[in-house]
C-alpha positions in Angstrom: -3.3 -19.9 116.2 -1.4 -19.8 113.0 -0.4 -22.3 110.9 2.8 -23.5 109.2 3.9 -25.7 105.8 7.3 -26.5 106.0 8.8 -27.4 102.6 11.8 -29.6 102.3 13.9 -32.1 104.5 17.6 -30.7 104.6 19.3 -29.6 107.5 17.7 -26.1 107.1 14.0 -27.9 107.1 15.0 -30.4 109.8 16.4 -27.8 112.1 13.3 -25.4 111.8 10.8 -28.6 112.5 12.4 -29.6 115.0 12.2 -25.3 117.4 8.8 -25.4 115.6 7.1 -28.8 117.5 9.7 -27.5 120.4 8.3 -24.1 121.1 4.5 -26.0 119.8 5.4 -28.8 122.4 5.5 -25.8 125.1 2.1 -23.6 124.1 3.0 -21.5 121.1 0.9 -19.9 119.2 2.7 -21.0 115.6 1.6 -24.4 115.2 3.4 -27.2 112.2 0.2 -28.6 110.7 2.1 -31.0 107.9 6.1 -31.1 106.3 6.7 -32.0 102.7 9.5 -34.2 102.4 10.4 -36.2 98.9 12.4 -38.3 101.7 9.7 -39.2 104.3 12.2 -41.5 105.7 15.0 -37.9 107.0 11.6 -36.5 108.5 9.9 -38.9 110.8 11.4 -39.1 113.8 10.9 -35.3 114.1 6.6 -35.3 113.5 4.4 -37.5 113.2 4.0 -39.7 110.1 0.0 -38.9 109.6 1.4 -34.8 109.0 3.9 -36.0 106.2 3.2 -35.7 102.7 5.3 -36.3 99.3 2.7 -34.9 97.0 2.0 -31.3 96.4 -1.4 -32.4 96.0 -2.2 -33.4 99.6 -1.0 -30.1 100.8 -3.4 -28.7 103.2 -4.6 -25.2 103.5 -2.1 -23.1 105.6 -0.7 -20.0 107.2 2.2 -19.7 105.9 4.4 -22.0 103.6 8.2 -22.3 104.4 10.1 -23.7 101.2 13.4 -25.3 102.7 15.1 -26.5 99.3 18.2 -25.4 97.5 18.4 -22.1 95.7 17.6 -23.5 92.3 15.1 -25.3 93.2 12.9 -22.6 94.6 11.2 -21.4 92.0 10.0 -24.7 90.9 9.0 -25.8 94.4 6.6 -22.6 94.3 4.9 -22.6 90.9 3.6 -26.9 92.6 1.9 -25.1 95.7 -1.5 -26.3 94.9 -3.1 -22.8 95.9 -3.5 -18.8 95.6 -3.3 -16.0 97.3 -1.5 -17.9 100.5 1.5 -16.1 102.0 4.7 -18.3 101.3 8.2 -17.7 102.0 11.4 -19.2 101.1 14.7 -19.2 103.1 17.0 -18.9 100.8 19.7 -15.9 102.0 20.8 -15.0 98.0 17.2 -15.1 96.1 15.1 -12.8 96.3 11.1 -12.1 96.3 10.9 -12.3 92.5 12.1 -15.8 92.2 8.3 -17.1 94.0 5.5 -17.9 91.8 3.2 -14.8 91.5 0.3 -17.8 92.2 0.9 -16.9 96.1 2.0 -14.2 98.3 6.0 -13.8 98.6 8.1 -13.6 101.9 11.7 -14.3 103.3 11.9 -16.2 106.0 16.0 -16.5 106.2 17.6 -18.3 109.5 21.4 -16.2 109.8 23.0 -19.5 111.1 25.6 -22.8 109.8 23.3 -25.6 110.2 24.7 -29.4 110.1 22.7 -32.8 109.7 22.0 -34.0 113.1 23.5 -31.5 115.8 21.3 -30.1 118.0 20.9 -26.4 117.9 19.5 -23.5 120.1 17.3 -21.5 117.6 17.0 -18.6 120.7 20.1 -16.8 119.5 19.8 -17.1 115.4 18.6 -14.0 113.6 16.2 -14.9 111.5 15.8 -11.7 108.3 12.3 -11.3 107.1 11.3 -9.6 104.4 7.9 -9.5 102.6 5.8 -7.4 100.0 2.8 -6.1 102.6 2.7 -5.0 105.9 0.3 -7.4 107.2 2.5 -10.9 105.6 5.7 -9.0 107.1 3.7 -9.4 110.7 2.8 -13.1 109.6 6.5 -13.9 109.2 7.5 -11.8 112.4 4.9 -13.5 115.0 6.3 -17.0 113.6 10.1 -15.9 113.6 9.4 -15.1 117.6 8.1 -17.9 118.3 11.7 -19.6 117.5 14.3 -16.9 117.8 14.8 -14.0 120.0 15.9 -12.1 117.1 13.4 -11.6 114.4 14.8 -8.9 111.7 13.8 -6.9 108.9 16.1 -6.8 106.4 15.3 -5.9 102.2 17.0 -8.2 99.5 19.8 -6.1 98.9 20.9 -5.8 102.7 19.8 -10.2 102.9 22.1 -10.6 99.6 24.7 -8.4 101.8 25.1 -10.7 104.9 24.8 -13.6 103.3 27.8 -12.7 100.8 29.3 -11.2 104.6 28.3 -14.7 106.1 30.3 -16.7 103.3 33.7 -14.7 104.4 32.8 -15.2 107.9 31.8 -19.0 107.9 32.1 -20.7 104.4 36.0 -19.7 104.2 37.2 -19.6 108.3 36.4 -22.9 108.0 38.0 -23.7 105.0 41.0 -21.8 107.0 41.0 -23.8 109.8 41.0 -26.9 107.7 44.0 -25.7 105.8 45.4 -25.5 109.6 44.1 -29.0 109.9 46.4 -30.8 106.6 49.2 -28.2 108.1 49.4 -30.0 111.6 48.4 -33.6 110.5 51.9 -33.3 108.0 53.8 -31.9 110.6 52.3 -34.7 113.7 50.6 -32.1 115.7 47.2 -32.6 116.6 44.8 -29.9 115.3 43.4 -29.4 118.9 46.2 -27.6 119.9 44.8 -24.9 117.9 40.9 -24.6 119.7 41.8 -22.5 122.7 43.0 -19.7 119.9 40.5 -20.0 117.8 38.0 -20.2 120.8 39.5 -16.6 121.7 39.5 -15.2 118.4 35.2 -15.5 118.1 35.4 -14.1 122.0 37.5 -11.4 121.1 34.7 -9.8 118.0 32.1 -9.9 120.5 33.7 -6.7 122.6 36.4 -5.9 119.9 35.4 -4.7 116.3 37.4 -7.3 113.7 40.3 -4.6 112.5 41.2 -3.6 116.1 40.9 -7.8 117.4 43.5 -8.0 114.3 46.8 -9.5 115.2 49.6 -11.0 113.3 52.6 -11.1 111.8 50.9 -9.6 108.5 49.6 -7.0 110.6 52.8 -6.2 112.5 54.2 -5.9 109.3 56.7 -9.2 110.3 58.2 -9.3 106.5 61.2 -12.2 108.0 58.7 -14.2 109.5 56.1 -14.1 106.7 59.2 -15.5 104.5 59.7 -17.5 106.9 56.0 -19.1 106.4 55.9 -18.5 102.9 59.0 -21.1 102.3 58.0 -23.3 105.4 54.4 -23.6 102.5 54.8 -26.7 100.3 51.6 -26.1 98.4 51.5 -24.0 95.9 47.4 -22.5 96.5 48.3 -22.7 100.5 51.2 -20.1 99.4 48.6 -17.9 97.4 45.8 -17.8 99.8 48.6 -16.9 102.5 49.7 -14.1 100.3 46.5 -12.8 99.1 45.0 -13.1 102.9 48.6 -11.0 104.5 48.2 -8.0 101.4 44.7 -7.6 102.5 45.3 -7.4 106.2 47.6 -4.9 105.5 45.5 -2.4 103.2 42.7 -2.7 105.5 45.5 -1.4 107.9 46.7 1.2 105.7 42.6 2.5 105.6 42.2 3.7 108.9 
């Protein structure tokens, strides 16, 4: 039985805790033995109160400590773990192994997904990117990952940082574009949900086509009349700048093919 302690109480921590607890209730050989949380109220619905602590001094010994905190807090949190030569992993997509304190063995356990508070998520298809300093620790991380996910992947620091940047484009920036689209719809008394089938079809297409092959629209066609009409329609200067920048990027991408 691999004993795991989760440190943190945010979105990533809560979803990991829920995934471990679910699998443990179905007989997995990975046991979540404790959760560290400064704000225990967010965790009490997920684990028994006697498995929660708000003191690093009360951390119990385990095989793996998973730190689920903001990137700028990882170093400080890892330095407060009161053990030596234990396996400690963070869940950051951008931070390297070296950010972890040297008192313990270092690893990464990075679930590549967007997590939202109070929204349940199925962990099985979520890629978990793992990294460690040695093969033994890699196998521990791999075994723990496979308990909750069907896709556990060895990714080094540079690859993980590339993935994180790519994910910002694919997820965060895309969602911001949805927000702009929603604003344009709202300002013109058009329900945003009219766009939902289009959004779903675009997401579905890239499962069978490359994003470049799936590209459509006036920029792809070099339809200058439509592009000019759109730019004249937009009222906000920042929307025009984004529209122009993305149009140029699409057209430059097409030239490279």
